[in-house]
Structures are given as C-alpha cells and as structure tokens.
C-alpha positions in Angstrom: -31.0 38.5 60.2 -30.1 40.7 63.2 -33.4 42.5 62.7 -35.2 39.2 62.4 -34.0 38.2 65.9 -34.4 41.7 67.4 -38.1 41.7 66.4 -38.5 38.3 68.2 -36.4 38.8 71.3 -36.3 42.6 71.9 -32.9 41.9 73.5 -29.9 43.2 71.5 -27.4 40.9 73.3 -29.6 37.9 72.6 -30.2 38.9 69.0 -26.4 39.1 68.4 -25.9 35.7 70.1 -28.6 34.1 68.0 -27.1 35.5 64.7 -23.8 33.9 65.7 -25.5 30.6 66.6 -27.4 30.6 63.4 -24.3 31.0 61.2 -22.3 28.5 63.4 -25.1 26.0 62.8 -25.2 26.7 59.1 -21.4 26.3 58.9 -21.6 23.0 60.8 -24.4 21.7 58.5 -23.1 23.2 55.3 -22.7 19.7 53.7 -26.5 19.1 54.2 -27.5 22.1 52.1 -28.8 20.8 48.8 -30.1 24.1 47.3 -28.6 26.0 44.5 -28.5 29.8 44.5 -28.7 32.7 46.8 -32.5 32.5 47.4 -32.4 28.9 48.5 -29.4 29.6 50.7 -31.2 32.5 52.3 -34.3 30.4 52.9 -32.2 27.7 54.5 -30.5 30.2 56.8 -33.9 31.7 57.9 -35.2 28.2 58.6 -32.2 27.7 60.9 -32.9 31.1 62.4 -36.5 30.3 63.1 -35.5 27.1 64.9 -33.0 29.1 67.0 -35.6 31.7 67.8 -38.1 29.0 68.9 -35.4 27.4 71.0 -34.6 30.7 72.6 -38.2 31.2 73.6 -38.8 27.6 74.6 -35.6 27.2 76.7 -34.4 30.8 77.1 -35.8 31.8 80.4 -34.6 28.6 82.1 -31.1 28.9 80.6 -30.9 32.6 81.4 -31.9 31.9 85.0 -29.3 29.1 85.3 -26.6 31.3 83.8 -27.5 34.1 86.2 -27.4 31.7 89.2 -23.9 30.6 88.1 -22.8 34.2 87.9 -22.3 34.1 84.1 -23.0 37.3 82.4 -22.8 37.8 78.6 -20.7 40.7 77.5 -22.8 43.8 77.5 -23.0 45.7 74.2 -21.4 49.1 74.1 -23.7 52.1 73.6 -22.6 52.2 70.0 -23.3 48.5 69.4 -26.7 48.7 71.1 -27.7 51.7 68.9 -26.4 50.0 65.8 -28.4 46.8 66.5 -31.5 48.9 66.9 -30.8 50.8 63.7 -30.1 47.7 61.7 -33.3 46.0 63.2 -35.3 49.1 62.1 -37.3 49.0 65.3 -38.5 52.6 65.4 -41.2 52.2 62.8 -42.3 49.0 64.6 -42.5 50.8 67.9 -44.5 53.6 66.4 -47.0 51.1 64.8 -47.3 49.2 68.1 -47.9 52.4 70.0 -50.6 53.4 67.5 -52.1 50.0 67.8 -52.2 50.2 71.6 -53.7 53.7 71.4 -56.5 52.2 69.3 -57.6 49.8 72.0 -60.2 50.4 74.7 -58.5 51.5 78.0 -59.3 48.2 79.8 -57.7 46.2 77.0 -54.7 48.5 76.6 -54.0 48.2 80.4 -54.3 44.4 80.2 -51.9 44.1 77.3 -49.4 46.5 78.8 -49.3 44.4 82.0 -49.3 41.0 80.4 -47.3 41.5 77.3 -45.1 44.5 77.8 -44.4 44.0 81.5 -44.6 40.2 81.3 -46.9 39.9 84.3 -48.7 36.6 85.1 -52.4 36.5 84.5 -53.1 36.3 88.3 -51.0 39.5 88.7 -52.8 41.2 85.8 -56.1 40.3 87.4 -55.1 41.5 90.8 -53.7 44.8 89.5 -56.8 45.4 87.4 -59.2 44.3 90.1 -60.9 41.7 87.9 -61.0 37.9 87.8 -58.2 36.0 86.1 -60.6 34.9 83.3 -61.6 38.5 82.7 -57.9 39.4 82.4 -57.3 36.6 80.0 -60.3 37.7 77.9 -59.2 41.3 77.8 -55.7 40.4 76.6 -57.0 37.9 74.1 -59.5 40.3 72.6 -56.9 43.1 72.5 -54.4 41.0 70.7 -57.0 39.9 68.2 -58.1 43.5 67.6 -54.4 44.5 67.1 -53.9 41.7 64.6 -56.8 43.1 62.6 -55.6 46.7 62.6 -54.4 47.8 59.1 -51.6 49.9 60.6 -50.1 46.8 62.2 -50.3 44.6 59.1 -47.0 46.1 57.8 -45.2 44.4 60.8 -45.4 41.1 58.9 -42.0 40.1 57.6 -41.1 38.6 54.3 -39.0 35.9 56.0 -41.5 34.6 58.5 
C-alpha cells in the first residue's frame, strides 16, 4: 500500500500519512465490510486507498498551504525511513521507465512535459518559458503524454490494484 501511495504522490511523508489514514478509515468502518476472504478485504482496502489518494489530490494543495500558513509541519522522515519508503515503493524501475519514455519524445514535447508535469509549472509559464502560445504549450504536453501512454516500455507501470 505504501508503494501505491508513493506512485501517486511522490511524497514519502504524504504516502506514510495516507497509509495510516487508510487503515484508520478501514478500522472505523470495519463493521461495514461484507466480504469474506483475504482477496475481498484487500480489494476493500484499496478502494479506501483510492478514495484517500483522490482526496489528497483534490484537497491536498489547499490543506498543505493552510497547514504551512499555520506553521504546522509534519514530522520529517529520517534518512533511513525515506530510503525504506522508496525501497518498498520500488520507485527505481519506475524512474528508469519514465526517463526512457521522456528520452523517446521529441525535444519540444520533452521540454513541455518537464516544465508542466515534473516542475508543476502553469501553462502560461510553460508557454512563456518555451516562447510559444499557451495553446501550443497545452498541445505539446497533451501529445507527449499520449505518446508516452502508448510506449511499450511504460505499459509495465500499470498496477494490479488500480
């Protein structure tokens, strides 16, 4: 489950928090579980996890901004904990496949994806930095992501619990 959240957040601290929230929610709602067997329990847990991940992305930036303004900081992971989370999430093969996928793009598309997706720049920023219109920046990112979805070397990133 930790790997599930790491691949969705790329933030070890958030992934650890989401695992805890998932199990807390499952414990709270344990009387609602109507399944029988380990497979159904696992499916139920991952359904809860998918909802937690969606909430994280839907509300996460606003909540993190509010917490930051209030001066609240989550406990930082130790170096060992951070490395262990990355090890458990098995991110190295994913990083390699994504790097290979980016290398397979045309330079203009690769630059647009790096700015928009990896650096989380806004489309107006991407357009300005690339010296193109905002529509052109959107088109480059869209086409690049579509091309990456179709790359065989990236098809192995699909998870069994999605």
